[in-house]
ROZAMI-324922 format. One line per 8 residues: for each residue x, y, z of N, C-alpha, C, O. Coordinates in pm, whole numbers, plus 32768, in hexadecimal, padded with zeros to 4 digits. Atoms other than C-alpha are relative to their C-alpha. Layout:
BEGIN
X Y Z X Y Z X Y Z X Y Z; ...
END
This chain:
BEGIN
7F9A 8055 7FDA 7BDC 7B5C 78CF 8044 8023 8083 8045 7FE1 80EB; 7FBC 7FBD 7F8B 7CA7 7C50 79A6 7FB7 7FDB 807D 7FF7 7F92 80C8; 804E 8008 7F95 7BA1 7C43 7AB1 800A 7F68 803F 802E 7F54 80B3; 7FFB 807B 7FE5 7B8B 7AC8 7AAE 808C 7FCE 8034 8091 7F7C 808F; 7F85 8020 7FC5 7D06 7AA9 7AE0 801D 803B 8075 806B 7FFD 80BE; 7FE3 7F97 7F89 7D18 7BAF 7BEE 7FA2 7FA9 8086 7FCA 7F94 80F9; 804C 8035 7FAF 7BEE 7AFE 7C8E 8046 7F6D 8039 8058 7F51 80AF; 7FC7 806C 7FDD 7C8E 79AF 7C7B 8079 8000 8066 808E 7FBE 80CC
7F68 7FD8 7FAB 7DEC 7A3C 7CF1 7FC7 8010 8095 8000 7FC1 80E0; 8035 7FDC 7F94 7D32 7AAF 7E24 7FD2 7F83 8058 7FF7 7F71 80CC; 8037 806D 7FB5 7C7B 7975 7E84 807E 7FA7 8035 8098 7F8D 80AA; 7F8B 8050 7FDD 7DBB 789F 7E5D 804D 8035 8078 805C 7FF8 80E2; 7FC4 7FBB 7FA9 7E76 799C 7F0D 7FF2 7FE5 80A3 8047 7FCC 80F8; 8037 7FFE 7F6D 7D8D 7996 804B 7FFB 7F75 802C 7FEC 7F61 80A4; 8012 807C 7FC7 7D82 781C 8051 808D 7FCA 7FFC 8095 7F4F 8001; 7F89 8038 7FDC 7EFE 77F7 8069 8046 7FB8 7F6E 80B8 7F8A 7F60
7FCC 802A 809A 7F24 778C 7EF0 8033 8036 7FA5 802E 8010 7F30; 7FBA 7FA2 805B 7FE0 7898 7E6D 8068 7FAC 7F91 8072 7FD9 7F1F; 7FB8 804C 806D 80C8 779C 7DAF 7FDE 7FC6 7FA4 8028 7FAE 7F45; 8067 802E 805C 7FB1 770A 7D01 7FDF 8062 7FB4 7FD1 803B 7F40; 8037 7FA3 801F 7F40 7863 7CAA 8080 803A 7F76 806B 8063 7F04; 7FA5 7FCE 8049 8096 78BA 7C20 8023 7FB1 7F7C 803A 7FE6 7F10; 7FFB 8074 804E 80C0 777A 7B66 7F9C 8016 7F8A 7FBD 8019 7F13; 8074 7FF1 8060 7F70 77AD 7AC0 802C 808C 7F95 803D 8092 7F1B
7FDF 7F77 8063 7FC5 791A 7A51 8077 7FE7 7FAC 8069 801C 7F3E; 7F96 8016 803C 8115 78AE 79CD 7FE1 7F90 7F84 802B 7F81 7F22; 803D 805A 8080 804B 77A0 78E6 7FB6 8059 7F99 7FAF 8037 7F23; 8030 7FAC 806A 7F96 78C5 7845 8066 8065 7FE3 8039 80D0 7FBA; 7F99 7F9C 8019 80DD 7985 781A 8007 806C 804D 802C 80D5 8019; 7FD7 7F87 7FA9 80E8 7A68 7950 8051 7FC5 8058 802F 7F64 809B; 7F92 802D 7F97 822E 7A42 7A17 7FFB 8049 8064 7FC9 80B9 8065; 7FFF 7FB8 7F85 826A 7A8A 7B73 8029 8095 7FE8 7FF0 80F4 801D
7FC2 7F78 800C 833C 7BAE 7AF9 7F88 806C 7FE7 7F7E 80D6 8025; 805A 7FB1 8020 8204 7C38 7A4C 7FAD 8021 806A 7F88 8095 807D; 8061 7FE9 7F8B 812B 7C05 7B7D 802B 8063 8068 7FE3 80BA 809A; 7FAD 7F9B 7F96 8230 7CB3 7C6A 7FD3 80A0 7FB8 7F8D 80F2 7FF5; 8003 7F71 8033 8226 7DF2 7B91 7F73 802F 8000 7F64 80A2 8026; 808E 7FF4 8000 809E 7DE8 7B6D 7FCF 802F 80AB 7F7D 8084 80CE; 802C 8009 7F7F 8090 7DB6 7CEA 8025 808C 803C 7FDF 80D9 807D; 7FBE 7F61 7FDD 8189 7EED 7D1C 7F94 8077 7FD9 7F6A 80D5 801D
8044 7F75 8042 80BE 7FC9 7C30 7F68 7FFF 8050 7F2F 806A 8064; 807D 800F 7FB4 7F78 7F51 7CEE 8009 8048 808E 7FAD 808F 80B6; 7FE8 7FC5 7F90 8010 7FBC 7E36 8007 807C 8001 7FD3 80BE 805B; 7FD7 7F67 8019 807F 8106 7DBF 7F78 8039 7FE4 7F5E 80A5 801A; 8079 7FB1 8014 7F19 8150 7D3A 7FB0 7FFC 808A 7F66 8058 80AA; 805C 7FF3 7F85 7E82 80E7 7E91 8055 8072 805E 8006 80B2 80A4; 7FD0 7F92 7FC5 7F87 81E9 7F3B 7FCB 8079 7FC8 7FAF 80DA 800F; 8031 7F74 8032 7F12 82EF 7E4F 7F82 801A 8051 7F7B 8077 80A3
8086 8013 7FD1 7DAA 82A1 7EB6 7FEE 802A 808E 7FA0 8082 80B2; 7FE4 7FE0 7F6E 7E0A 829E 802B 802C 8090 802C 8004 80CE 808F; 7FCD 7F74 7FF1 7EC5 83E3 8007 7F96 805B 7FE0 7F8C 80BD 8029; 8089 7F9E 8021 7D8A 8493 7F72 7FA5 7FDF 8087 7F7C 803E 80CA; 8068 8012 7FAF 7CAE 83F6 8068 803F 8031 809E 7FE1 8046 80EB; 7FCA 7FD9 7F8D 7D7A 845C 81A2 8005 8088 7FF8 7FEE 80C6 8060; 7FF3 7F66 8022 7DA5 85B8 8118 7F44 8041 8014 7F21 80A3 8056; 8092 7FE8 7FFC 7C0B 85C3 80EB 7FC7 8000 808B 7F81 805D 80B5
8013 802A 7F84 7BDC 8535 8234 8026 8083 8074 7FDC 80BB 80C4; 7FC7 7F85 7FC8 7CBB 8645 82C6 7FB5 8081 7FE8 7F98 80CC 8045; 804E 7F7A 801D 7C07 875F 8227 7F70 7FF1 8043 7F34 8057 8067; 8093 7FFD 7FBE 7AB2 86E4 82BB 801E 8003 80A7 7FBF 801E 80F0; 7FD7 8005 7F6A 7B67 86CC 842B 8015 809B 8012 7FEA 80DA 8072; 7FD9 7F73 7FD6 7BED 882D 83FA 7F92 8064 7FF0 7F99 80D9 8017; 806E 7FAA 8005 7A96 88A6 839D 7F91 7FF5 8070 7F29 8038 806A; 8054 801E 7FAF 79F0 8823 84C7 7FFF 808F 8066 7F8F 80B7 8086
8004 7F97 7FC6 7A45 8956 858D 7FAF 806B 7FE4 7F8D 80C0 8037; 8058 7F61 8026 7974 8A5C 84BB 7F6C 7FC5 7FE6 7F14 7FFE 7FA5; 809D 804A 8017 7839 8951 84CE 7FBA 802E 807E 7FE1 8013 80EF; 8060 7FE9 7F95 770E 89F2 8592 7FC2 7F86 802C 7FA9 7F23 7FE6; 802D 8068 7F9C 768A 8922 86AB 7F77 7FBB 7FB2 7F5E 7F42 7FB2; 809F 803C 8059 7530 88E1 85DB 802B 7F88 7F7F 7FDC 7F35 7F52; 7FD7 8069 805E 760F 8810 84D1 806C 7FA8 8035 80B5 7F69 7FE8; 7F99 8067 7FD9 76EF 874C 85B2 7FCD 7F74 7FE6 8026 7F23 7FCC
8026 80A0 801B 7628 85F7 857F 802B 800A 7F71 8098 7FD3 7F5F; 7FC9 800C 8094 765A 8627 83FC 8092 7FF5 7FED 80C3 7F9E 7FA5; 7F86 8005 7FDB 77BA 8681 845B 803A 7F84 8029 8095 7F5A 7FE2; 7FC3 807E 7FDD 7812 854C 84FD 7FED 7FA0 7F97 804A 7F57 7F75; 8014 8065 8065 776B 8480 83F2 806A 8001 7F89 809B 7FA0 7F4F; 7FAB 7FEA 8079 783D 8510 82F2 809B 7FD1 803D 80D3 7F7A 7FFA; 7F96 8022 7FBF 797A 84E7 83CF 8021 7F5E 8016 8091 7F2F 8004; 7FF9 807A 8000 792B 8379 840E 800B 7FBC 7F91 804E 7F54 7F8D
7FDE 8022 808D 790F 834A 8298 8084 8013 7FC9 80B9 7FC7 7F78; 7F60 7FD5 8021 7A61 83E6 826B 8055 7F9F 803F 80A5 7F5F 7FFB; 7FBD 8063 7FA2 7AEE 8312 837E 8005 7F7D 7FC7 806E 7F3E 7FB8; 7FEA 8087 8026 7A72 81D3 82F3 8041 7FF3 7F6F 8087 7F90 7F59; 7FCD 8006 8079 7AD5 8216 818E 80A0 7FFA 802D 80E7 7FA1 7FFF; 7F87 800C 7FF0 7C22 8269 8227 8043 7F71 802A 80A4 7F34 7FFD; 7FDD 80A8 7FB3 7C3E 811D 82F2 8009 7F86 7F9E 804E 7F22 7FAC; 8004 8066 8077 7BE0 8062 81A2 807A 800A 7FA3 80B4 7FAA 7F70
7F8A 7FF6 806D 7CF3 8114 80C7 807A 7FDA 8064 80D8 7FA9 8025; 7F8D 8026 7FB4 7DF3 80D1 81EC 8017 7F65 7FEF 8087 7F3A 7FD6; 7FF5 8089 7FFE 7DA7 7F59 81EA 8000 7FE6 7F76 8022 7F70 7F6C; 7FE7 8013 8086 7DAE 7F57 8077 8092 7FEA 7FCA 80B8 7F93 7F7C; 7F8D 7FD3 800C 7EFB 7FD1 8071 8051 7FA1 802F 80B4 7F85 7FEC; 7FA8 804C 7FE7 7F85 7EC8 8160 7FD8 7F87 7FCF 8028 7F2D 7FE7; 800A 806D 803B 7ED9 7DBC 80A9 803D 7FEE 7F91 805E 7F7D 7F6B; 7FA9 7FEF 807C 7F8A 7E3A 7F70 808A 7FD3 8005 80C1 7F93 7FAB
7F89 8009 7FC6 80C3 7E2B 8026 803E 7F6D 8013 80AB 7F3F 7FF0; 7FFC 808D 7FCD 8091 7CCE 80B7 800A 7FB7 7F72 805B 7F5C 7F5F; 7FED 8050 808E 8049 7C69 7F2B 8070 800D 7FC3 808E 7FB0 7F78; 7F94 7FF1 8037 8182 7CF3 7EC2 8069 7FB0 802E 80B8 7F78 7FE2; 7F8D 805F 7FDC 825F 7C3A 7FA2 7FE3 7F87 7FF9 8045 7F3D 8002; 801F 808E 8021 819F 7AEE 7F67 805B 7FE6 7F78 80BD 7F9C 7F74; 7FC3 8031 8070 8204 7AED 7E04 807E 8034 7FF7 80B9 7FEA 7FA9; 7F77 7FD6 7FF0 834C 7B99 7E2D 8061 7F82 804C 80D4 7F62 802B
7FAE 8056 7FB6 83C0 7A97 7F19 7FFE 7F66 7F9F 8058 7F11 7F9C; 8015 8079 8069 8343 7983 7E15 8066 800F 7FAA 80BC 7FB7 7FA5; 7FCD 7FD4 8088 83E4 7A2C 7CE7 80A3 7FD6 803C 80E5 7F79 800E; 7F58 800B 7FBF 8558 7A49 7DC9 8028 7F74 8015 8098 7F47 7FFD; 7FE6 808C 7FF4 852E 78EC 7E1D 801D 7FB0 7F94 807C 7F62 7F8B; 7FEC 8045 8081 84F7 7871 7CD0 80A1 8020 7FBD 80FC 7FD2 7FA0; 7F86 7FC6 8035 860A 7947 7C51 8078 7FD5 802F 80D7 7FC7 7FE2; 7F8B 803A 7FA7 86FD 78CA 7D58 8015 7F67 7FCA 8086 7F40 7FAB
7FFD 808A 801D 86B4 7760 7CFD 8032 7FF5 7F89 80A3 7FC5 7F7C; 7FB8 7FF2 8079 86DF 778E 7B97 808C 8028 7FDA 80BA 7FF9 7F72; 7F7F 7FFE 7FFD 8827 77F9 7BAF 805E 7FA2 7FD8 80BE 7FB8 7F8F; 7FBA 8075 7FF9 88A4 76A7 7BCC 7FE2 7FB2 7F63 8016 7F48 7F42; 8024 803E 807E 8813 765E 7A6A 8059 8048 7F99 8056 8021 7F24; 7FA5 7FC7 8063 8914 7742 79C2 805E 7F9A 7FBB 806C 7F35 7FFF; 7F91 8051 801C 8A1D 768B 78F7 8067 8072 7FC6 80D6 804A 7FA4; 7F94 7F94 8016 8AD3 77F0 789A 8033 8042 8084 7FE3 808B 80BE
7FEF 7FB5 7F7A 8B7C 7870 79D0 7FFA 80A0 7FE5 7FCB 80EC 8039; 8021 7F75 7FF9 8B8B 79CB 793C 7F5B 8033 8023 7F35 8087 8075; 808C 7FF4 7FFA 8A0D 79B7 7909 7FC3 800D 80A8 7F79 8061 80DB; 801D 801A 7F85 89F3 7937 7A63 8012 8074 8053 7FB7 80A6 8095; 7FB8 7F8E 7FB9 8AC0 7A45 7AFA 7FB1 807B 7FE6 7F9D 80C3 8048; 803E 7F95 801C 89FA 7B57 7A3F 7F65 7FE9 8043 7F32 804E 8072; 8075 7FFC 7FC7 88A4 7AD1 7AC1 8016 8010 808F 7FC9 8050 80D6; 7FFF 8001 7F48 8928 7AA2 7C35 800A 80A1 8016 7FC4 80CA 8073
8000 7F8A 7FE1 897E 7C1B 7C22 7F83 8058 7FEC 7F59 80B4 8031; 8089 7FAE 800B 8841 7C87 7B81 7F98 7FC6 8062 7F2F 8005 8070; 8042 8032 7F8D 87A5 7BB8 7C93 7FFE 8051 8079 7F99 8085 80A9; 7FD5 7FA0 7F9C 885D 7C73 7DA8 7FBD 809F 7FF1 7F86 80E0 804B; 802A 7F8F 8011 8805 7DA8 7D02 7F57 8029 800B 7F1F 808C 803A; 80A9 8000 7FE6 8690 7D7C 7CF8 7FDD 7FDC 8077 7F6B 7FFE 8098; 802B 8019 7F83 868B 7CFA 7E45 8015 8089 805C 7FC6 80B1 80B1; 7FF0 7F74 7FB9 8728 7E4A 7EC6 7F8D 803C 7FED 7F36 804B 8043
8084 7FB2 8028 862D 7EFE 7E0C 7F99 800A 804F 7F6F 806C 808C; 807C 8030 7FB0 8517 7E46 7EA4 800A 8013 8070 7FAE 8051 80A6; 7FF9 7FD0 7F75 8597 7E5D 7FEF 7FEA 80A6 8013 7F9F 80D0 806C; 8011 7F69 7FF6 85AE 7FE9 7FBE 7F65 8022 7FFF 7F2A 805C 805A; 8086 7FFB 801D 8457 7FE4 7F2E 7FA9 7FD9 807D 7F5A 802B 80AD; 8059 8023 7F7F 83B6 7F21 805D 8024 8049 8074 7FCA 804F 80C8; 7FEA 7FBC 7F9A 8470 7FF2 815B 7FA5 8079 8006 7F72 8092 8073; 802C 7F9A 8010 83C9 8133 80D0 7F76 7FD4 7FF9 7F2F 8031 8020
806C 8016 8013 8284 807F 8092 7FB0 7FDA 809E 7F44 8000 80CC; 801E 8011 7F5B 8275 7FF8 8207 7FEB 806C 805C 7F95 8078 80B3; 7FEC 7F82 7F93 82E4 813D 82A9 7F70 8056 7FEA 7F38 8086 804D; 805A 7FC9 8003 81BD 81DC 81FB 7F7A 7FD8 801C 7F1A 8024 802B; 8072 8057 7FD0 80C6 80D8 824D 7FE8 8000 809A 7F79 8005 80D0; 7FF1 7FF0 7F6E 8136 80E1 83B7 7FEF 8084 803D 7FE5 8090 80B7; 8043 7F7D 7FBE 80DE 8255 83DF 7F8B 8006 7FE9 7F48 804A 8037; 80BA 8005 7FFD 7F77 821E 836E 7FC3 7FD8 806E 7F52 8004 8083
804D 8022 7FB0 7F37 8163 84A1 7FE5 805B 806B 7F7A 805C 80AA; 8043 7FB9 7F7C 7F58 826B 85AB 7F8A 8075 7FBA 7F30 80A4 7FFF; 805E 7FA5 802F 7E95 835A 84B6 7F6E 7FC6 800A 7F09 8000 8032; 80A6 802F 8003 7D6A 8260 848A 7FF8 7FF4 808A 7F92 802E 80B1; 8021 7FD8 7F6A 7D85 8246 860D 7FC9 807E 8031 7F68 8089 807C; 8039 7F6A 7FCB 7D62 83C0 863D 7F99 8019 7FB8 7F55 806B 7FF6; 8077 7FE5 804C 7C4A 83D4 8534 7F9C 7FB6 805C 7F37 7FF3 807F; 806C 8038 7FB4 7B93 82C4 860A 7FE4 8046 8074 7F70 8063 808F
8020 7FBF 7F91 7BC5 8370 8742 7FA9 8077 7FFD 7F53 809C 804C; 804D 7F60 8003 7B51 84C2 86C0 7F6C 7FD4 7FC8 7F0F 800D 8002; 8086 8043 800E 7A19 8407 8624 7FB6 7FE8 8080 7F4A 801B 809E; 8055 8031 7F8D 79C0 836C 875D 7FF3 8069 8060 7F89 8071 809E; 801C 7F83 7FA1 79E3 8496 882E 7F96 8054 7FDE 7F39 8065 802D; 8071 7FCF 8027 790E 855F 875D 7F66 7FAD 801E 7F02 7FDB 8055; 806D 804C 7FF0 781C 8442 8756 7FB8 8001 8092 7F40 8011 80AA; 8037 8013 7F81 7803 841D 88BF 7FED 8092 8056 7FB5 8096 80C4
801B 7F82 7FD8 780E 85A5 88F6 7FCB 807B 7FA1 8012 80D9 7F7F; 8017 7FBC 809A 7738 8652 87D7 7FCE 809D 8052 7F5A 80C5 8062; 8021 7F77 7FCF 775E 87B6 8883 807C 8051 7FE1 80EA 8023 7FC4; 7F8D 7FB6 8019 7827 88E7 8857 8088 7FF0 8036 80F0 7FFC 7FF4; 7FA2 802E 7FA3 7904 888A 8971 8071 7F8B 7FA6 80EC 7F8F 7FA3; 7FCD 8081 8037 7966 874C 88B2 804E 8038 7F76 80AF 7FF1 7F5B; 7FC3 7FD1 8053 79DF 8819 877F 8076 8067 8027 80CF 808B 7FDA; 7F8B 7FA2 7FD7 7ABA 8904 884C 8060 7FA8 802A 80D8 7FBF 801E
7F7C 805B 7FCF 7B5D 87CC 88E7 8046 7FCC 7F8B 80BF 7FB8 7F93; 7FBF 8039 807F 7BAC 8749 8799 8064 8049 7FD2 80BC 8008 7F9A; 7FA6 7F9F 804A 7C7C 8879 872A 807B 7FCE 8018 80B5 7FA5 7FB3; 7F6F 8019 7FEE 7DCC 8825 87D0 800D 7F5F 7FB9 8060 7F5A 7F5E; 7FDC 806C 8049 7DC5 86B3 8758 7FF8 7FFC 7F4E 8036 7FB0 7F04; 8001 7FF9 808F 7D56 8726 85F0 807A 804B 7FE4 809D 803D 7F6F; 7F84 7FE8 802C 7E96 87D0 85EB 806E 7FAB 7FFB 80BF 7FBA 7FA0; 7FA9 805E 7FF7 7F6C 86BC 864B 7FDB 7F97 7F7A 8029 7F60 7F2E
802A 8063 8082 7EA8 85EE 8547 801E 803C 7F76 8036 7FEB 7F1D; 7FCB 7FC1 8076 7EFC 86EA 842A 8087 7FE5 7FF5 80B3 7FD2 7F83; 7F57 7FF8 7FF1 8072 86D1 8485 8019 7F73 7FDD 8079 7F66 7F91; 8004 8093 8012 8055 8552 846C 7FF1 7FD5 7F7D 803F 7F8B 7F40; 8025 8020 808F 7F98 8548 8325 8068 8054 7FA2 808A 8026 7F35; 7F8E 7FD0 806C 809C 8639 8285 8077 7FAF 8006 80B1 7FA1 7F9A; 7F99 8065 7FFF 81B7 853C 8308 7FD4 7F8E 7FA4 8017 7F78 7F3F; 8037 8056 805F 80E1 8424 826B 7FF0 8019 7F70 8001 7FB6 7F29
8003 7FDC 8091 80AF 84D2 810F 807D 8008 7FD7 8096 7FE4 7F64; 7F70 7FF7 8041 821F 8511 80F6 802F 7F6A 7FE7 805E 7F3C 7F7F; 7FCD 809D 8010 8267 8398 8151 7FB9 7FC7 7F85 7FFC 7F87 7F34; 8050 8051 807E 8164 831C 8048 8028 804E 7F80 801F 800C 7F19; 7FB4 7FDD 8079 81FC 83F8 7F45 8074 7FE9 7FE3 809C 7FEC 7F6F; 7F59 8040 7FFA 835D 8388 7F8F 7FDF 7F74 7FD2 8017 7F51 7F6A; 802D 808C 802A 82C1 821F 7F6F 7FC1 7FF7 7F6B 7FE7 7F99 7F25; 802A 7FF2 8081 81FE 827C 7E26 808D 8001 7F9F 80A8 7FA7 7F50
7F95 7FF2 8028 8343 82F8 7DB0 805B 7F7D 7FE0 8089 7F64 7F71; 7F93 8079 7FF6 841C 81B0 7E07 7FAB 7F8F 7FAF 7FE4 7F35 7F72; 804B 8074 8041 82FA 80D8 7D79 7FFA 8028 7F4E 7FE1 7FCF 7EFD; 8005 7FDE 807C 8308 81AA 7C22 80A2 7FC4 7FC6 80AF 7F82 7F5E; 7F78 8015 8014 8492 8179 7C20 8005 7F5F 8010 8052 7F2D 7FBE; 8011 8098 8006 844A 7FE8 7C79 7FD6 7FDF 7F71 801D 7FA7 7F1E; 8042 802D 8089 8370 7FC0 7B54 8086 8032 7F89 80CA 7FDF 7F4E; 7F9A 7FC5 807B 8465 807D 7A59 8077 7FAA 7FFE 80AD 7F90 7F93
7F85 805F 7FE4 8583 7F99 7AE2 7FD9 7F90 7FB7 801A 7F71 7F53; 805A 80A2 8006 84A7 7E4A 7AB3 7FF0 8012 7F7D 8017 7FAF 7F3F; 8031 7FFF 808D 8437 7EBB 7958 807C 8000 7FA0 807D 7FBE 7F39; 7F8F 7FE6 8059 8592 7F27 78C9 8065 7FA5 800B 80C1 7FAD 7FBA; 7F8E 8067 7FF1 866A 7E06 7940 7FC1 7F64 8003 7F9D 7F2E 806C; 8050 808F 7FF6 85D5 7CAD 78EE 8078 7F9F 8020 80EF 7FAB 8004; 7FB5 806C 7FC5 865A 7B86 7985 804B 7F92 7FAC 8004 7F43 7F6E; 7FC9 806A 8074 8765 7AA1 78B6 7FCF 7F89 8017 7FCB 7F59 8089
8029 80AB 7FF3 86DA 793B 7867 806A 7FBE 8005 80D4 7FD2 7FC9; 7F92 805B 7FFE 8786 7825 78DE 801D 7FA6 7FAA 8080 7F5F 7FBA
END
């Protein structure tokens, strides 16, 4: 059932019918708030996987300088696989962030529209404050997620450059030439991992806040 719902969601989102999807989900008891929390959790998992993958790829690149010339072809193939996996993980993180923003904007618009339905001024005021608080928390979450995502681009580009250079120059001189850029790559990945860890903490905090503060009904 879960796979079917996720598949339906992906299909509708890609065709621009996200409102139809959210409406269908609400009919089976899954509101936008729950979808938002789930998507933040999925993005958190994607970042964890990306963090592990970039660390694995870095380890492979750092090991290049110790490889004998006879193993250069196999080394290139290993690095190429690591690069492609890293590129895939980066794309997954970006897609997850886009999916979060899609449902978040739909939720905030609905919440804002429904404020007019309140008969109680006190409850309306409380809901307005909760909406503002949730929006602020969401903005903080997106800033950290997007910062971590942006750091992935130069790292993936550097991976690609190194893989291509090794592919075109399968010799000892190529290995030596990669030494300087590998050190820069190591620093870039250290910063990326730090940003990802910060983003993961923000995701945890956002999920906790959404689960502990239900929205007052109009």
